[in-house]
N, C-alpha and C positions, 0 to 999 in steps of 0.2 A: 262238729258236732252233727249237723243235719247231712252232711256226707255220708257219715260213720253209720245214722241211721238208716239211709237209703240203702246202704251196703248191707247191713245186716237183714233189712227187709228182702233185698234180692237175693241174699244167699238162702235164707227159708225157702224163697218161692222157686228157685233153680235147685234146690236139691231133690227136687223129684228126679232129676236125670240120674241119680243113685239107683233108682227101678229099673229104669232101661237108657241106655246112654243116648238115644236120640230125643228122650224127654229133655236135654237140655237145651235143644233148639227148637222144641216145639212148646209143650206144655209150660215148660220154665221160661219161655219166653212170655208167655201169656199170661200165666199167673205173675211175672216180674212186672209186666208195666202196669197191669192193674194194681199192684201192691205199692209201686213206686209214684203211682199219679196220685193214689188215695193219700199216701203221706205227704205228699208236696200241696195236696190242697189242705190237707189239716195242718201242717206247719205255717203254710202262707194264707191262711183265714180271710186275712183283712184284704186281700188282693182279689178275692174271688168275686169280681161282675160279672153280668150274664154273658159276656163275651168268652169271658175266662172259663167261665163254668162250661160253656159249650165245646170249647178247646179239649178241656179234661174228659167231659163225658164222651167225645168222640174217642179218646185214647183208652179210656176204661171200658166204652161199647165194644171196641175192637178187640181187646184183650177177651173178654167174657166170650163174644161170638167166636173167637177163635177157641178158644178151650172146649167151649160147647161143641162145635163141628169136630175137634179133634177125637172127643171123647165119644160121641155118637158114632163116627166113622169107626173107630176101634170095638164098639159093641154091638153094632147093627150091621157092617158091611161085611158079610162072611167071605166075599172074595178078596178084600184087603188085607183082613185078617192073614187070609191063607199065604197069601204072596207078601205079606209083612214078615211073618215068621222065617219063610224061608230066606230072605234077602237081607234082613237086618242085622246087625251087629248088636244084641242086647247088651254086650260090655262085660257079660260074665268073664271074659280073657283079657280084658283090659285090666292092667295094673291099678291099684288103687290110689296110687301117686299121681297117675295121669289123670284118673278121674277127679280128684281135687285140685289139680291143675286147671282143666275146665270147667270145673264148679265154680273157682275163683273167677277165671277170665269172663264166662259169661255172665256173672253176676256184675261184674264192674262194667262189661259192656252195655249191659240193659239199662244200666244207669246214664251212660253216655248217650244211648239210642233218644232218651227223653231229655237231652241237654237243650234245646229250642225252646222247651218250656220253661226247664231250670232255669236258663239265663233270663227271660223274660220275667219272672219272679223275683229273681235276687237282684236284677236289675231296675226292678220296679217301674217297667214299663208298659203302660196300659194297651190293651189291645186296638188297633188301628186297622185302616184299610188293608194293608199288607197283610196283618194278621188273619183277617177276615176273608182274604183270598187262600191264604196256606189252608185255613180251616174248610174252606169251600172244597178245594182239592181233596183233603184228605177225607171228607165224607164221602166225595164222589168214588175214591180208593176203597173205603171200606164197604161201601155198598156193592160197586162191582166185585171185589175179593167174594163176600158173602155169597151173593146169588150163584158166582161162577163155582165157589166150592160144592154149594147144595145142589146145583144143577149136576154135578160130575158125578157127586156120591149116589144122587137118586139114581143117576142113568145105569151105573155101573150095580145098583142092586138089581136093575132089571135085565140089563145086558152085561154078565160079568166077564164074556169073553169079546168084547169088541171097545175099540177104544172111543171114547165119547168126542162125536162131531157133531153135537147138535147145540142149537142158540148159539151164544157167543163163541162156542168151539168151532163153529162152521168160519169163521173168519179170524180166528187166532188161535194157536194150538194150547197155548198155557196162560189163558184170562187171568186164573186166580193169581199167578204169581206176579204178573203187571200190576193187579190191583193191590197186592202188597208193596211194591215198589213206588206206586201213585201214593200210598198212605205216607209213606217215610217221607217222600218228597215233600208234601203238603205240611207236614210236620216241620219239614227243614224250613218252608218259606213262610210259615206261621211266625216263625222265629227271628227270621232276615233282619227287622227292622229293630230287633230289642239288642241285639249284639253290639258290644260299647267298644271293643276291640278286634285286632285281627286273628288275636290266638281263640277267641271264642267263635268267631267264623269258620278258622281252619278247624277245628274241633268238630263243629257240628257237620262240617261239608265231609270231611273226612270219615264221619261214622256213617254219613248217607252213601257214601261212596263204597265202603265196606258192605252195607246192606245189599245195595245193588249187585255188587258184585257176587254176594252168596246167594242171590235168588237167581242170578244168571246160570251160576253153577249148577244149582238145583235143578233149573230147567233144562240144560245139558245132560246133568244125570237122567232125570226122568225121558228125554228124549232116546237116549241109548237105551234104557230099559224098553220103551214103546218098539223102537227099533227090531231090538231081539225078539218081541213077541209077535210081533205082526209083518215082520218083513216080508214073509211068503206070500202077504194076503196083496193082490192087485188094487182093490179098493183103498188098502191103507197106502200104499203107492202114490195112487193118484190123490190122495187127501194131503199126503206129505208136500207133494209136487205142486197143490195150488193153494197151500194153507200156510201163511206166514207163523214163524214161531214168536216173533215179536207182537208187532202191532199189523192191525188189518191194511192192505192194501200196499204191505214195503215188499221188499224184494229178499228178505231173510227167511230163506226156508229152513236153516239148519243151523246148530251151534256145536255139533260134533266136531266141525273144524275149526272153531276156535280154539287154538291151542293156549291161548292165554286164560282160558278158564279151566280150572283145577279140575280133574276126573274124580 
């Protein structure tokens, strides 16, 4: 019964994807993790200790900040809106049955995304040191992604024809995506001490791998777009040559050559 409630909530939140196809993975995700987390808090009120509330507040906060950022970007960043309209698939030519399949699949996936929290609640395991470490990692990722997103959005408002290379973007090319990955690593770690069987561990770890793979694919896609826009600029070539794609001070300067990432 609980899973059915969560599934219905996720379906409602993800249905925004019928407006624009990309919303299945952007606003749909943001709304879903907020809705699912709120539902879990209501269903397990008796387990809401201060530490558990801290975990839930982080998840809800991330969803709300993500939804706010996406909404602000689409309504205030004229450059983004113009480019997005030219490049995006709004789904008008996507068969309805395909949209329905995506709707159901993403709705299920967003429940699985919060499986570390769900398993801690159903297994009735109080937050311990391992959980607090995971929460700390998650909050670092939330803060880092939030700052990165708003830095880039603000920069592009004033420099619409230039790639963002200020603050954290001086040391890594896609810090916002790295922040997102760190968030889900933190959530996974927060539930690590609550898993009671190998199936729960495998499920949560598999979901983390899928999220990480998806973020790397999005980074590769963005890198290819930037290469197409700025490849004639000498300053951009120098930026790419000296700035890692993933983490600062690492040697990975491109993901385009990683063939195992989907184009």
